[in-house]
mmCIF file as gemmi writes it, N, C-alpha and C atoms, coordinates in Angstrom:
data_model
loop_
_atom_site.group_PDB
_atom_site.id
_atom_site.type_symbol
_atom_site.label_atom_id
_atom_site.label_alt_id
_atom_site.label_comp_id
_atom_site.label_asym_id
_atom_site.label_entity_id
_atom_site.label_seq_id
_atom_site.pdbx_PDB_ins_code
_atom_site.Cartn_x
_atom_site.Cartn_y
_atom_site.Cartn_z
_atom_site.occupancy
_atom_site.B_iso_or_equiv
_atom_site.pdbx_formal_charge
_atom_site.auth_seq_id
_atom_site.auth_asym_id
_atom_site.pdbx_PDB_model_num
ATOM 1 N N . MET Axp A 1 ? -13.288 -23.123 5.092 1 0 ? 1 A 1
ATOM 2 C CA . MET Axp A 1 ? -12.902 -22.038 5.966 1 0 ? 1 A 1
ATOM 3 C C . MET Axp A 1 ? -13.204 -22.458 7.397 1 0 ? 1 A 1
ATOM 4 N N . LYS Axp A 2 ? -12.298 -22.127 8.307 1 0 ? 2 A 1
ATOM 5 C CA . LYS Axp A 2 ? -12.426 -22.559 9.687 1 0 ? 2 A 1
ATOM 6 C C . LYS Axp A 2 ? -12.773 -21.368 10.598 1 0 ? 2 A 1
ATOM 7 N N . SER Axp A 3 ? -13.809 -21.513 11.409 1 0 ? 3 A 1
ATOM 8 C CA . SER Axp A 3 ? -14.171 -20.481 12.378 1 0 ? 3 A 1
ATOM 9 C C . SER Axp A 3 ? -13.26 -20.602 13.595 1 0 ? 3 A 1
ATOM 10 N N . ILE Axp A 4 ? -12.822 -19.437 14.111 1 0 ? 4 A 1
ATOM 11 C CA . ILE Axp A 4 ? -12.008 -19.458 15.322 1 0 ? 4 A 1
ATOM 12 C C . ILE Axp A 4 ? -12.814 -19.015 16.541 1 0 ? 4 A 1
ATOM 13 N N . GLY Axp A 5 ? -14.116 -18.793 16.338 1 0 ? 5 A 1
ATOM 14 C CA . GLY Axp A 5 ? -15.002 -18.506 17.457 1 0 ? 5 A 1
ATOM 15 C C . GLY Axp A 5 ? -14.931 -17.098 18 1 0 ? 5 A 1
ATOM 16 N N . ILE Axp A 6 ? -14.389 -16.162 17.232 1 0 ? 6 A 1
ATOM 17 C CA . ILE Axp A 6 ? -14.298 -14.77 17.685 1 0 ? 6 A 1
ATOM 18 C C . ILE Axp A 6 ? -15.241 -13.928 16.839 1 0 ? 6 A 1
ATOM 19 N N . VAL Axp A 7 ? -16.058 -13.115 17.492 1 0 ? 7 A 1
ATOM 20 C CA . VAL Axp A 7 ? -16.981 -12.211 16.808 1 0 ? 7 A 1
ATOM 21 C C . VAL Axp A 7 ? -16.624 -10.789 17.233 1 0 ? 7 A 1
ATOM 22 N N . ARG Axp A 8 ? -16.532 -9.897 16.264 1 0 ? 8 A 1
ATOM 23 C CA . ARG Axp A 8 ? -16.229 -8.482 16.547 1 0 ? 8 A 1
ATOM 24 C C . ARG Axp A 8 ? -17.3 -7.607 15.909 1 0 ? 8 A 1
ATOM 25 N N . LYS Axp A 9 ? -17.608 -6.478 16.55 1 0 ? 9 A 1
ATOM 26 C CA . LYS Axp A 9 ? -18.548 -5.501 15.994 1 0 ? 9 A 1
ATOM 27 C C . LYS Axp A 9 ? -17.767 -4.41 15.272 1 0 ? 9 A 1
ATOM 28 N N . LEU Axp A 10 ? -18.355 -3.903 14.198 1 0 ? 10 A 1
ATOM 29 C CA . LEU Axp A 10 ? -17.786 -2.75 13.516 1 0 ? 10 A 1
ATOM 30 C C . LEU Axp A 10 ? -18.049 -1.502 14.34 1 0 ? 10 A 1
ATOM 31 N N . ASP Axp A 11 ? -17.116 -0.556 14.338 1 0 ? 11 A 1
ATOM 32 C CA . ASP Axp A 11 ? -17.398 0.719 14.988 1 0 ? 11 A 1
ATOM 33 C C . ASP Axp A 11 ? -18.119 1.629 13.991 1 0 ? 11 A 1
ATOM 34 N N . GLU Axp A 12 ? -18.392 2.856 14.393 1 0 ? 12 A 1
ATOM 35 C CA . GLU Axp A 12 ? -19.17 3.778 13.555 1 0 ? 12 A 1
ATOM 36 C C . GLU Axp A 12 ? -18.464 4.135 12.241 1 0 ? 12 A 1
ATOM 37 N N . LEU Axp A 13 ? -17.156 3.902 12.148 1 0 ? 13 A 1
ATOM 38 C CA . LEU Axp A 13 ? -16.413 4.169 10.913 1 0 ? 13 A 1
ATOM 39 C C . LEU Axp A 13 ? -16.162 2.899 10.094 1 0 ? 13 A 1
ATOM 40 N N . GLY Axp A 14 ? -16.747 1.773 10.518 1 0 ? 14 A 1
ATOM 41 C CA . GLY Axp A 14 ? -16.607 0.527 9.78 1 0 ? 14 A 1
ATOM 42 C C . GLY Axp A 14 ? -15.346 -0.244 10.095 1 0 ? 14 A 1
ATOM 43 N N . ARG Axp A 15 ? -14.699 0.051 11.211 1 0 ? 15 A 1
ATOM 44 C CA . ARG Axp A 15 ? -13.449 -0.615 11.582 1 0 ? 15 A 1
ATOM 45 C C . ARG Axp A 15 ? -13.71 -1.783 12.521 1 0 ? 15 A 1
ATOM 46 N N . ILE Axp A 16 ? -12.796 -2.757 12.469 1 0 ? 16 A 1
ATOM 47 C CA . ILE Axp A 16 ? -12.794 -3.847 13.436 1 0 ? 16 A 1
ATOM 48 C C . ILE Axp A 16 ? -11.392 -3.96 14.015 1 0 ? 16 A 1
ATOM 49 N N . VAL Axp A 17 ? -11.289 -4.601 15.156 1 0 ? 17 A 1
ATOM 50 C CA . VAL Axp A 17 ? -9.991 -4.862 15.766 1 0 ? 17 A 1
ATOM 51 C C . VAL Axp A 17 ? -9.671 -6.334 15.566 1 0 ? 17 A 1
ATOM 52 N N . LEU Axp A 18 ? -8.523 -6.615 14.97 1 0 ? 18 A 1
ATOM 53 C CA . LEU Axp A 18 ? -8.074 -8 14.84 1 0 ? 18 A 1
ATOM 54 C C . LEU Axp A 18 ? -7.479 -8.436 16.167 1 0 ? 18 A 1
ATOM 55 N N . PRO Axp A 19 ? -7.863 -9.604 16.662 1 0 ? 19 A 1
ATOM 56 C CA . PRO Axp A 19 ? -7.329 -10.069 17.942 1 0 ? 19 A 1
ATOM 57 C C . PRO Axp A 19 ? -5.803 -10.197 17.913 1 0 ? 19 A 1
ATOM 58 N N . MET Axp A 20 ? -5.185 -9.898 19.045 1 0 ? 20 A 1
ATOM 59 C CA . MET Axp A 20 ? -3.728 -9.945 19.182 1 0 ? 20 A 1
ATOM 60 C C . MET Axp A 20 ? -3.174 -11.304 18.752 1 0 ? 20 A 1
ATOM 61 N N . GLU Axp A 21 ? -3.868 -12.381 19.103 1 0 ? 21 A 1
ATOM 62 C CA . GLU Axp A 21 ? -3.383 -13.726 18.752 1 0 ? 21 A 1
ATOM 63 C C . GLU Axp A 21 ? -3.244 -13.884 17.238 1 0 ? 21 A 1
ATOM 64 N N . LEU Axp A 22 ? -4.205 -13.362 16.49 1 0 ? 22 A 1
ATOM 65 C CA . LEU Axp A 22 ? -4.136 -13.444 15.026 1 0 ? 22 A 1
ATOM 66 C C . LEU Axp A 22 ? -3.035 -12.552 14.47 1 0 ? 22 A 1
ATOM 67 N N . ARG Axp A 23 ? -2.919 -11.347 15.025 1 0 ? 23 A 1
ATOM 68 C CA . ARG Axp A 23 ? -1.863 -10.439 14.554 1 0 ? 23 A 1
ATOM 69 C C . ARG Axp A 23 ? -0.494 -11.063 14.787 1 0 ? 23 A 1
ATOM 70 N N . ASN Axp A 24 ? -0.292 -11.654 15.948 1 0 ? 24 A 1
ATOM 71 C CA . ASN Axp A 24 ? 0.993 -12.3 16.241 1 0 ? 24 A 1
ATOM 72 C C . ASN Axp A 24 ? 1.236 -13.501 15.33 1 0 ? 24 A 1
ATOM 73 N N . LYS Axp A 25 ? 0.224 -14.331 15.153 1 0 ? 25 A 1
ATOM 74 C CA . LYS Axp A 25 ? 0.358 -15.547 14.34 1 0 ? 25 A 1
ATOM 75 C C . LYS Axp A 25 ? 0.758 -15.225 12.901 1 0 ? 25 A 1
ATOM 76 N N . PHE Axp A 26 ? 0.22 -14.137 12.344 1 0 ? 26 A 1
ATOM 77 C CA . PHE Axp A 26 ? 0.476 -13.799 10.946 1 0 ? 26 A 1
ATOM 78 C C . PHE Axp A 26 ? 1.479 -12.662 10.769 1 0 ? 26 A 1
ATOM 79 N N . GLY Axp A 27 ? 2.116 -12.233 11.847 1 0 ? 27 A 1
ATOM 80 C CA . GLY Axp A 27 ? 3.135 -11.188 11.746 1 0 ? 27 A 1
ATOM 81 C C . GLY Axp A 27 ? 2.586 -9.842 11.315 1 0 ? 27 A 1
ATOM 82 N N . ILE Axp A 28 ? 1.383 -9.529 11.758 1 0 ? 28 A 1
ATOM 83 C CA . ILE Axp A 28 ? 0.75 -8.261 11.405 1 0 ? 28 A 1
ATOM 84 C C . ILE Axp A 28 ? 1.054 -7.258 12.507 1 0 ? 28 A 1
ATOM 85 N N . THR Axp A 29 ? 1.708 -6.161 12.125 1 0 ? 29 A 1
ATOM 86 C CA . THR Axp A 29 ? 2.054 -5.116 13.094 1 0 ? 29 A 1
ATOM 87 C C . THR Axp A 29 ? 1.23 -3.862 12.808 1 0 ? 29 A 1
ATOM 88 N N . GLU Axp A 30 ? 1.475 -2.829 13.586 1 0 ? 30 A 1
ATOM 89 C CA . GLU Axp A 30 ? 0.689 -1.599 13.508 1 0 ? 30 A 1
ATOM 90 C C . GLU Axp A 30 ? 0.627 -1.009 12.101 1 0 ? 30 A 1
ATOM 91 N N . LYS Axp A 31 ? 1.71 -1.046 11.351 1 0 ? 31 A 1
ATOM 92 C CA . LYS Axp A 31 ? 1.742 -0.426 10.022 1 0 ? 31 A 1
ATOM 93 C C . LYS Axp A 31 ? 1.645 -1.445 8.881 1 0 ? 31 A 1
ATOM 94 N N . SER Axp A 32 ? 1.331 -2.695 9.198 1 0 ? 32 A 1
ATOM 95 C CA . SER Axp A 32 ? 1.203 -3.719 8.156 1 0 ? 32 A 1
ATOM 96 C C . SER Axp A 32 ? 0.083 -3.357 7.189 1 0 ? 32 A 1
ATOM 97 N N . GLU Axp A 33 ? 0.292 -3.709 5.93 1 0 ? 33 A 1
ATOM 98 C CA . GLU Axp A 33 ? -0.743 -3.51 4.919 1 0 ? 33 A 1
ATOM 99 C C . GLU Axp A 33 ? -1.48 -4.822 4.71 1 0 ? 33 A 1
ATOM 100 N N . LEU Axp A 34 ? -2.796 -4.743 4.573 1 0 ? 34 A 1
ATOM 101 C CA . LEU Axp A 34 ? -3.624 -5.921 4.336 1 0 ? 34 A 1
ATOM 102 C C . LEU Axp A 34 ? -4.348 -5.759 3.008 1 0 ? 34 A 1
ATOM 103 N N . GLU Axp A 35 ? -4.432 -6.852 2.244 1 0 ? 35 A 1
ATOM 104 C CA . GLU Axp A 35 ? -5.221 -6.861 1.019 1 0 ? 35 A 1
ATOM 105 C C . GLU Axp A 35 ? -6.609 -7.376 1.365 1 0 ? 35 A 1
ATOM 106 N N . ILE Axp A 36 ? -7.613 -6.87 0.68 1 0 ? 36 A 1
ATOM 107 C CA . ILE Axp A 36 ? -8.983 -7.287 0.902 1 0 ? 36 A 1
ATOM 108 C C . ILE Axp A 36 ? -9.483 -7.971 -0.367 1 0 ? 36 A 1
ATOM 109 N N . TYR Axp A 37 ? -9.984 -9.195 -0.201 1 0 ? 37 A 1
ATOM 110 C CA . TYR Axp A 37 ? -10.539 -9.974 -1.304 1 0 ? 37 A 1
ATOM 111 C C . TYR Axp A 37 ? -11.991 -10.289 -0.993 1 0 ? 37 A 1
ATOM 112 N N . VAL Axp A 38 ? -12.766 -10.508 -2.04 1 0 ? 38 A 1
ATOM 113 C CA . VAL Axp A 38 ? -14.143 -10.968 -1.891 1 0 ? 38 A 1
ATOM 114 C C . VAL Axp A 38 ? -14.262 -12.27 -2.659 1 0 ? 38 A 1
ATOM 115 N N . ASP Axp A 39 ? -14.803 -13.297 -1.999 1 0 ? 39 A 1
ATOM 116 C CA . ASP Axp A 39 ? -15.025 -14.604 -2.614 1 0 ? 39 A 1
ATOM 117 C C . ASP Axp A 39 ? -16.467 -14.995 -2.309 1 0 ? 39 A 1
ATOM 118 N N . GLY Axp A 40 ? -17.352 -14.745 -3.261 1 0 ? 40 A 1
ATOM 119 C CA . GLY Axp A 40 ? -18.777 -14.976 -3.019 1 0 ? 40 A 1
ATOM 120 C C . GLY Axp A 40 ? -19.261 -14.052 -1.926 1 0 ? 40 A 1
ATOM 121 N N . SER Axp A 41 ? -19.74 -14.618 -0.834 1 0 ? 41 A 1
ATOM 122 C CA . SER Axp A 41 ? -20.224 -13.795 0.285 1 0 ? 41 A 1
ATOM 123 C C . SER Axp A 41 ? -19.179 -13.662 1.388 1 0 ? 41 A 1
ATOM 124 N N . ASN Axp A 42 ? -17.934 -14.065 1.115 1 0 ? 42 A 1
ATOM 125 C CA . ASN Axp A 42 ? -16.861 -13.997 2.114 1 0 ? 42 A 1
ATOM 126 C C . ASN Axp A 42 ? -15.937 -12.819 1.856 1 0 ? 42 A 1
ATOM 127 N N . ILE Axp A 43 ? -15.528 -12.166 2.919 1 0 ? 43 A 1
ATOM 128 C CA . ILE Axp A 43 ? -14.508 -11.116 2.867 1 0 ? 43 A 1
ATOM 129 C C . ILE Axp A 43 ? -13.231 -11.731 3.428 1 0 ? 43 A 1
ATOM 130 N N . ILE Axp A 44 ? -12.153 -11.647 2.661 1 0 ? 44 A 1
ATOM 131 C CA . ILE Axp A 44 ? -10.892 -12.276 3.058 1 0 ? 44 A 1
ATOM 132 C C . ILE Axp A 44 ? -9.828 -11.199 3.221 1 0 ? 44 A 1
ATOM 133 N N . LEU Axp A 45 ? -9.15 -11.208 4.361 1 0 ? 45 A 1
ATOM 134 C CA . LEU Axp A 45 ? -8.024 -10.307 4.611 1 0 ? 45 A 1
ATOM 135 C C . LEU Axp A 45 ? -6.743 -11.113 4.468 1 0 ? 45 A 1
ATOM 136 N N . LYS Axp A 46 ? -5.752 -10.536 3.776 1 0 ? 46 A 1
ATOM 137 C CA . LYS Axp A 46 ? -4.467 -11.209 3.583 1 0 ? 46 A 1
ATOM 138 C C . LYS Axp A 46 ? -3.359 -10.184 3.781 1 0 ? 46 A 1
ATOM 139 N N . LYS Axp A 47 ? -2.324 -10.579 4.505 1 0 ? 47 A 1
ATOM 140 C CA . LYS Axp A 47 ? -1.181 -9.691 4.676 1 0 ? 47 A 1
ATOM 141 C C . LYS Axp A 47 ? -0.591 -9.401 3.299 1 0 ? 47 A 1
ATOM 142 N N . TYR Axp A 48 ? -0.398 -8.13 2.996 1 0 ? 48 A 1
ATOM 143 C CA . TYR Axp A 48 ? 0.084 -7.728 1.672 1 0 ? 48 A 1
ATOM 144 C C . TYR Axp A 48 ? 1.557 -8.055 1.507 1 0 ? 48 A 1
ATOM 145 N N . GLU Axp A 49 ? 1.872 -8.705 0.419 1 0 ? 49 A 1
ATOM 146 C CA . GLU Axp A 49 ? 3.254 -8.966 0.036 1 0 ? 49 A 1
ATOM 147 C C . GLU Axp A 49 ? 3.418 -8.537 -1.41 1 0 ? 49 A 1
ATOM 148 N N . PRO Axp A 50 ? 4.292 -7.58 -1.684 1 0 ? 50 A 1
ATOM 149 C CA . PRO Axp A 50 ? 4.468 -7.139 -3.073 1 0 ? 50 A 1
ATOM 150 C C . PRO Axp A 50 ? 5.014 -8.271 -3.942 1 0 ? 50 A 1
ATOM 151 N N . ASN Axp A 51 ? 4.577 -8.309 -5.199 1 0 ? 51 A 1
ATOM 152 C CA . ASN Axp A 51 ? 4.999 -9.338 -6.138 1 0 ? 51 A 1
ATOM 153 C C . ASN Axp A 51 ? 5.434 -8.706 -7.452 1 0 ? 51 A 1
ATOM 154 N N . CYS Axp A 52 ? 6.239 -9.428 -8.198 1 0 ? 52 A 1
ATOM 155 C CA . CYS Axp A 52 ? 6.663 -9.007 -9.529 1 0 ? 52 A 1
ATOM 156 C C . CYS Axp A 52 ? 5.431 -8.917 -10.433 1 0 ? 52 A 1
ATOM 157 N N . VAL Axp A 53 ? 5.319 -7.828 -11.184 1 0 ? 53 A 1
ATOM 158 C CA . VAL Axp A 53 ? 4.162 -7.647 -12.059 1 0 ? 53 A 1
ATOM 159 C C . VAL Axp A 53 ? 4.154 -8.644 -13.212 1 0 ? 53 A 1
ATOM 160 N N . PHE Axp A 54 ? 5.292 -9.256 -13.514 1 0 ? 54 A 1
ATOM 161 C CA . PHE Axp A 54 ? 5.374 -10.178 -14.642 1 0 ? 54 A 1
ATOM 162 C C . PHE Axp A 54 ? 5.192 -11.639 -14.23 1 0 ? 54 A 1
ATOM 163 N N . CYS Axp A 55 ? 5.909 -12.094 -13.203 1 0 ? 55 A 1
ATOM 164 C CA . CYS Axp A 55 ? 5.883 -13.527 -12.87 1 0 ? 55 A 1
ATOM 165 C C . CYS Axp A 55 ? 5.242 -13.827 -11.514 1 0 ? 55 A 1
ATOM 166 N N . GLY Axp A 56 ? 5.002 -12.81 -10.704 1 0 ? 56 A 1
ATOM 167 C CA . GLY Axp A 56 ? 4.366 -13.027 -9.415 1 0 ? 56 A 1
ATOM 168 C C . GLY Axp A 56 ? 5.325 -13.363 -8.281 1 0 ? 56 A 1
ATOM 169 N N . SER Axp A 57 ? 6.617 -13.433 -8.555 1 0 ? 57 A 1
ATOM 170 C CA . SER Axp A 57 ? 7.601 -13.751 -7.521 1 0 ? 57 A 1
ATOM 171 C C . SER Axp A 57 ? 7.618 -12.652 -6.458 1 0 ? 57 A 1
ATOM 172 N N . ASN Axp A 58 ? 7.966 -13.029 -5.224 1 0 ? 58 A 1
ATOM 173 C CA . ASN Axp A 58 ? 8.08 -12.022 -4.161 1 0 ? 58 A 1
ATOM 174 C C . ASN Axp A 58 ? 9.512 -11.934 -3.637 1 0 ? 58 A 1
ATOM 175 N N . LYS Axp A 59 ? 10.472 -12.407 -4.429 1 0 ? 59 A 1
ATOM 176 C CA . LYS Axp A 59 ? 11.876 -12.39 -4.02 1 0 ? 59 A 1
ATOM 177 C C . LYS Axp A 59 ? 12.692 -11.441 -4.907 1 0 ? 59 A 1
ATOM 178 N N . ASN Axp A 60 ? 13.653 -10.757 -4.3 1 0 ? 60 A 1
ATOM 179 C CA . ASN Axp A 60 ? 14.583 -9.88 -5.012 1 0 ? 60 A 1
ATOM 180 C C . ASN Axp A 60 ? 13.854 -8.885 -5.91 1 0 ? 60 A 1
ATOM 181 N N . LEU Axp A 61 ? 13.013 -8.059 -5.305 1 0 ? 61 A 1
ATOM 182 C CA . LEU Axp A 61 ? 12.187 -7.119 -6.059 1 0 ? 61 A 1
ATOM 183 C C . LEU Axp A 61 ? 12.828 -5.741 -6.144 1 0 ? 61 A 1
ATOM 184 N N . TYR Axp A 62 ? 12.602 -5.086 -7.275 1 0 ? 62 A 1
ATOM 185 C CA . TYR Axp A 62 ? 13.012 -3.708 -7.506 1 0 ? 62 A 1
ATOM 186 C C . TYR Axp A 62 ? 11.77 -2.918 -7.888 1 0 ? 62 A 1
ATOM 187 N N . GLU Axp A 63 ? 11.709 -1.672 -7.432 1 0 ? 63 A 1
ATOM 188 C CA . GLU Axp A 63 ? 10.565 -0.835 -7.782 1 0 ? 63 A 1
ATOM 189 C C . GLU Axp A 63 ? 10.919 0.031 -8.97 1 0 ? 63 A 1
ATOM 190 N N . TYR Axp A 64 ? 10.031 0.064 -9.95 1 0 ? 64 A 1
ATOM 191 C CA . TYR Axp A 64 ? 10.187 0.934 -11.12 1 0 ? 64 A 1
ATOM 192 C C . TYR Axp A 64 ? 8.833 1.538 -11.437 1 0 ? 64 A 1
ATOM 193 N N . LYS Axp A 65 ? 8.736 2.846 -11.354 1 0 ? 65 A 1
ATOM 194 C CA . LYS Axp A 65 ? 7.492 3.573 -11.614 1 0 ? 65 A 1
ATOM 195 C C . LYS Axp A 65 ? 6.313 2.964 -10.853 1 0 ? 65 A 1
ATOM 196 N N . GLU Axp A 66 ? 6.532 2.762 -9.559 1 0 ? 66 A 1
ATOM 197 C CA . GLU Axp A 66 ? 5.524 2.238 -8.629 1 0 ? 66 A 1
ATOM 198 C C . GLU Axp A 66 ? 5.084 0.815 -8.953 1 0 ? 66 A 1
ATOM 199 N N . LYS Axp A 67 ? 5.866 0.081 -9.727 1 0 ? 67 A 1
ATOM 200 C CA . LYS Axp A 67 ? 5.617 -1.331 -10.034 1 0 ? 67 A 1
ATOM 201 C C . LYS Axp A 67 ? 6.817 -2.13 -9.549 1 0 ? 67 A 1
ATOM 202 N N . MET Axp A 68 ? 6.558 -3.369 -9.116 1 0 ? 68 A 1
ATOM 203 C CA . MET Axp A 68 ? 7.635 -4.22 -8.634 1 0 ? 68 A 1
ATOM 204 C C . MET Axp A 68 ? 8.041 -5.212 -9.726 1 0 ? 68 A 1
ATOM 205 N N . VAL Axp A 69 ? 9.372 -5.367 -9.915 1 0 ? 69 A 1
ATOM 206 C CA . VAL Axp A 69 ? 9.928 -6.28 -10.909 1 0 ? 69 A 1
ATOM 207 C C . VAL Axp A 69 ? 11.028 -7.086 -10.221 1 0 ? 69 A 1
ATOM 208 N N . CYS Axp A 70 ? 10.991 -8.426 -10.387 1 0 ? 70 A 1
ATOM 209 C CA . CYS Axp A 70 ? 12.025 -9.256 -9.763 1 0 ? 70 A 1
ATOM 210 C C . CYS Axp A 70 ? 13.298 -9.22 -10.605 1 0 ? 70 A 1
ATOM 211 N N . ASP Axp A 71 ? 14.403 -9.666 -10.021 1 0 ? 71 A 1
ATOM 212 C CA . ASP Axp A 71 ? 15.685 -9.611 -10.714 1 0 ? 71 A 1
ATOM 213 C C . ASP Axp A 71 ? 15.701 -10.465 -11.98 1 0 ? 71 A 1
ATOM 214 N N . LYS Axp A 72 ? 15.023 -11.609 -11.982 1 0 ? 72 A 1
ATOM 215 C CA . LYS Axp A 72 ? 15.006 -12.471 -13.164 1 0 ? 72 A 1
ATOM 216 C C . LYS Axp A 72 ? 14.267 -11.812 -14.324 1 0 ? 72 A 1
ATOM 217 N N . CYS Axp A 73 ? 13.116 -11.222 -14.043 1 0 ? 73 A 1
ATOM 218 C CA . CYS Axp A 73 ? 12.365 -10.537 -15.102 1 0 ? 73 A 1
ATOM 219 C C . CYS Axp A 73 ? 13.103 -9.29 -15.569 1 0 ? 73 A 1
ATOM 220 N N . LEU Axp A 74 ? 13.776 -8.618 -14.647 1 0 ? 74 A 1
ATOM 221 C CA . LEU Axp A 74 ? 14.564 -7.444 -15.019 1 0 ? 74 A 1
ATOM 222 C C . LEU Axp A 74 ? 15.675 -7.826 -15.987 1 0 ? 74 A 1
ATOM 223 N N . GLU Axp A 75 ? 16.336 -8.95 -15.73 1 0 ? 75 A 1
ATOM 224 C CA . GLU Axp A 75 ? 17.373 -9.439 -16.646 1 0 ? 75 A 1
ATOM 225 C C . GLU Axp A 75 ? 16.795 -9.728 -18.025 1 0 ? 75 A 1
ATOM 226 N N . LYS Axp A 76 ? 15.631 -10.356 -18.075 1 0 ? 76 A 1
ATOM 227 C CA . LYS Axp A 76 ? 14.987 -10.655 -19.356 1 0 ? 76 A 1
ATOM 228 C C . LYS Axp A 76 ? 14.635 -9.371 -20.103 1 0 ? 76 A 1
ATOM 229 N N . LEU Axp A 77 ? 14.16 -8.36 -19.378 1 0 ? 77 A 1
ATOM 230 C CA . LEU Axp A 77 ? 13.848 -7.095 -20.017 1 0 ? 77 A 1
ATOM 231 C C . LEU Axp A 77 ? 15.096 -6.424 -20.576 1 0 ? 77 A 1
ATOM 232 N N . LEU Axp A 78 ? 16.191 -6.503 -19.834 1 0 ? 78 A 1
ATOM 233 C CA . LEU Axp A 78 ? 17.444 -5.925 -20.312 1 0 ? 78 A 1
ATOM 234 C C . LEU Axp A 78 ? 17.954 -6.672 -21.55 1 0 ? 78 A 1
ATOM 235 N N . ASP Axp A 79 ? 17.756 -8.011 -21.583 1 0 ? 79 A 1
ATOM 236 C CA . ASP Axp A 79 ? 18.143 -8.787 -22.763 1 0 ? 79 A 1
ATOM 237 C C . ASP Axp A 79 ? 17.358 -8.369 -23.987 1 0 ? 79 A 1
ATOM 238 N N . ILE Axp A 80 ? 16.071 -8.086 -23.815 1 0 ? 80 A 1
ATOM 239 C CA . ILE Axp A 80 ? 15.235 -7.661 -24.936 1 0 ? 80 A 1
ATOM 240 C C . ILE Axp A 80 ? 15.733 -6.333 -25.476 1 0 ? 80 A 1
ATOM 241 N N . LYS Axp A 81 ? 16.112 -5.427 -24.603 1 0 ? 81 A 1
ATOM 242 C CA . LYS Axp A 81 ? 16.57 -4.094 -25.023 1 0 ? 81 A 1
ATOM 243 C C . LYS Axp A 81 ? 17.882 -4.184 -25.784 1 0 ? 81 A 1
ATOM 244 N N . GLU Axp A 82 ? 18.752 -5.122 -25.41 1 0 ? 82 A 1
ATOM 245 C CA . GLU Axp A 82 ? 20.054 -5.251 -26.047 1 0 ? 82 A 1
ATOM 246 C C . GLU Axp A 82 ? 19.956 -5.806 -27.462 1 0 ? 82 A 1
ATOM 247 N N . LYS Axp A 83 ? 18.873 -6.501 -27.79 1 0 ? 83 A 1
ATOM 248 C CA . LYS Axp A 83 ? 18.732 -7.118 -29.108 1 0 ? 83 A 1
ATOM 249 C C . LYS Axp A 83 ? 18.376 -6.132 -30.173 1 0 ? 83 A 1
């Protein structure tokens, strides 16, 4: 992990401000969703990208009952139903 030399304090509600340079570099805007991961003693923020619940793909997604399914997995599911 690489330090970028920026230190931020939490406010009274536990919030931090991400520097503009980082937001621009990673395409994070005002309404962007971030995932939070923990790896040992590290907290990792990652820009959220929805993925297919079956294969993990993030291309050509459809939402079904609040779950994302890609077109390839959807085709496979339809094939199973036809049999």
